[in-house]
C-alpha positions in Angstrom: 94.6 92.8 84.9 92.1 95.2 84.9 92.8 96.4 88.8 96.1 96.7 87.9 95.4 99.3 85.0 93.4 101.0 87.4 95.9 101.0 90.6 98.5 102.1 87.6 96.4 105.2 86.6 95.6 106.1 90.4 99.3 106.2 90.9 100.3 108.1 88.4 97.1 110.7 88.5 98.9 111.1 92.4 102.4 111.3 91.1 101.3 114.1 89.0 98.8 115.8 91.4 101.9 116.1 93.3 104.6 116.9 90.9 102.3 119.7 89.9 101.3 120.9 93.6 105.8 121.7 94.1 107.0 124.8 94.4 108.9 125.8 91.9 112.1 125.9 94.5 110.7 122.1 95.7 113.8 119.1 94.3 113.3 115.7 93.9 115.2 112.9 94.6 116.5 110.3 92.6 117.9 107.1 93.5 119.7 104.3 91.1 119.7 101.1 93.7 120.3 97.4 93.4 119.2 95.3 96.1 119.8 92.7 98.0 116.5 90.2 99.2 115.9 87.9 102.2 113.2 86.4 101.8 111.1 84.9 104.4 108.1 82.3 102.7 105.8 81.7 106.1 103.4 78.9 105.3 101.1 78.0 107.8 100.1 75.1 108.8 104.5 75.7 109.1 106.5 73.4 107.4 110.3 73.1 108.6 111.5 72.3 105.3 111.1 75.9 104.1 113.9 78.5 105.5 114.8 82.1 104.1 116.0 82.2 100.3 118.7 84.5 99.4 118.1 87.0 95.8 119.6 90.4 93.9 117.7 92.9 92.1 117.6 97.1 91.9 115.9 99.3 90.6 114.7 103.3 90.6 113.0 105.1 92.8 111.6 108.9 93.5 110.1 110.9 95.9 108.2 114.4 96.1 108.9 116.7 98.9 105.6 118.1 99.8 106.9 120.0 102.4 109.2 120.8 104.8 110.3 117.4 106.1 108.0 115.6 104.1 108.0 113.0 100.7 106.0 110.9 98.2 108.3 107.9 97.7 107.4 105.6 94.9 109.7 104.1 92.0 110.0 99.8 90.5 112.5 97.6 91.5 113.1 94.1 90.0 112.6 92.0 93.0 113.3 88.0 93.1 110.9 86.6 95.8 113.5 83.3 96.5 111.9 80.4 99.3 114.5 77.8 100.5 112.9 74.4 100.3 114.2 70.9 101.4 117.2 69.7 102.6 120.3 67.6 102.2 120.8 66.6 99.7 117.4 67.5 98.4 116.8 70.7 99.0 116.0 74.1 96.1 115.1 77.5 95.7 112.3 78.2 94.3 112.2 82.0 92.2 109.5 84.0 91.7 110.4 87.3 90.1 108.6 90.7 90.5 108.1 94.5 89.6 107.0 95.7 93.0 106.6 99.6 92.8 105.8 101.2 97.0 104.3 104.2 97.6 105.8 105.4 101.1 105.6 108.5 103.4 109.0 109.9 104.5 109.6 111.7 106.9 113.3 113.1 107.6 113.9 113.4 112.0 117.5 114.5 111.3 119.7 115.6 108.8 120.6 112.5 106.6 118.1 109.7 108.0 114.7 108.9 107.4 111.8 106.7 107.9 108.9 105.4 105.3 106.6 103.7 105.6 103.0 102.7 102.7 102.6 99.6 100.8 104.0 98.1 98.1 102.5 95.8 94.8 104.2 93.6 93.2 103.2 92.5 89.3 104.6 88.4 89.0 106.5 88.3 85.7 106.9 84.8 84.4 106.6 81.7 86.4 108.0 80.5 89.2 111.7 78.4 88.6 113.5 75.6 90.7 117.5 75.4 90.3 116.8 71.6 91.1 114.5 69.5 88.7 114.2 66.6 91.1 112.0 69.8 93.1 109.2 71.0 91.1 108.2 74.8 90.9 104.3 74.9 91.3 102.5 77.2 88.4 102.9 80.6 88.1 102.4 83.1 91.2 100.2 86.5 92.3 100.9 89.3 92.0 101.7 90.7 94.9 100.7 93.1 97.9 102.5 94.0 101.4 103.1 96.9 104.1 106.5 98.5 103.8 108.3 100.1 106.1 111.9 102.0 105.4 114.6 104.0 107.5 117.7 105.5 104.9 120.4 107.4 105.0 120.8 109.7 102.4 125.0 110.7 102.5 125.6 114.0 100.6 129.1 113.7 98.1 128.3 116.9 96.4 125.7 119.6 96.4 123.7 118.1 94.6 125.2 114.4 95.1 125.0 112.0 97.1 124.6 107.9 98.3 122.2 106.4 99.9 121.3 102.9 101.9 117.8 101.8 103.2 115.9 99.0 104.8 113.1 98.3 104.0 110.8 95.2 105.9 107.7 94.2 104.0 104.8 92.5 105.4 103.1 90.4 102.3 99.3 90.1 102.8 98.5 88.1 99.8 97.8 84.1 100.1 100.8 82.7 97.4 99.0 79.1 98.2 97.1 77.1 95.5 96.3 74.2 98.4 93.7 74.7 99.9 94.0 74.5 104.0 97.6 76.3 103.3 98.8 80.1 102.7 101.6 81.1 101.7 103.4 84.5 102.3 106.1 86.2 101.3 107.7 88.6 104.3 111.0 90.4 102.7 114.0 91.7 104.0 115.5 94.3 101.6 119.2 96.6 101.3 119.5 98.8 99.3 122.7 101.0 98.2 122.7 103.4 95.3 123.3 107.0 94.1 121.1 109.6 95.1 120.0 113.1 92.9 118.1 115.9 93.7 116.6 116.7 90.1 
């Protein structure tokens, strides 16, 4: 909990410094998005019964321009990490919900295309759930840290308004397993889509 408070203070202090350092004419990009998430739970030793899980989420992103073609992006995304385990007739989706805070450096190399890279910090919300009573869910998993890469397209629909599509991949760094000798990490492909506003 202490580490989460410290991280929050660092993120907010950095964003405040960025906001006050911007020239008066700089425009902040704000996006409201929905997301489709594909989670690949990588277990070591490998478990053939674990396959990709699907989930839906959403949230908001905000980016602060620092100079031409470069900005810092953060936000808050409700993100389920779903692990599909088993095979018919006994299979289940184990779901853990997170609020994910990404902090990305974003470069615009083409007029509507940008590339981002950075870290994502996921704060767990509640316990793991199972959609099959025959397959038990483990206890609450840990907060999750990952490395994130992104390719985004902003399609302008009006001078201050547009449509955003953002495909991002997060490589999980946190071992979620509570079993000795086993590691579980969440890798996730996300497709975000929504409305983008310049403020």
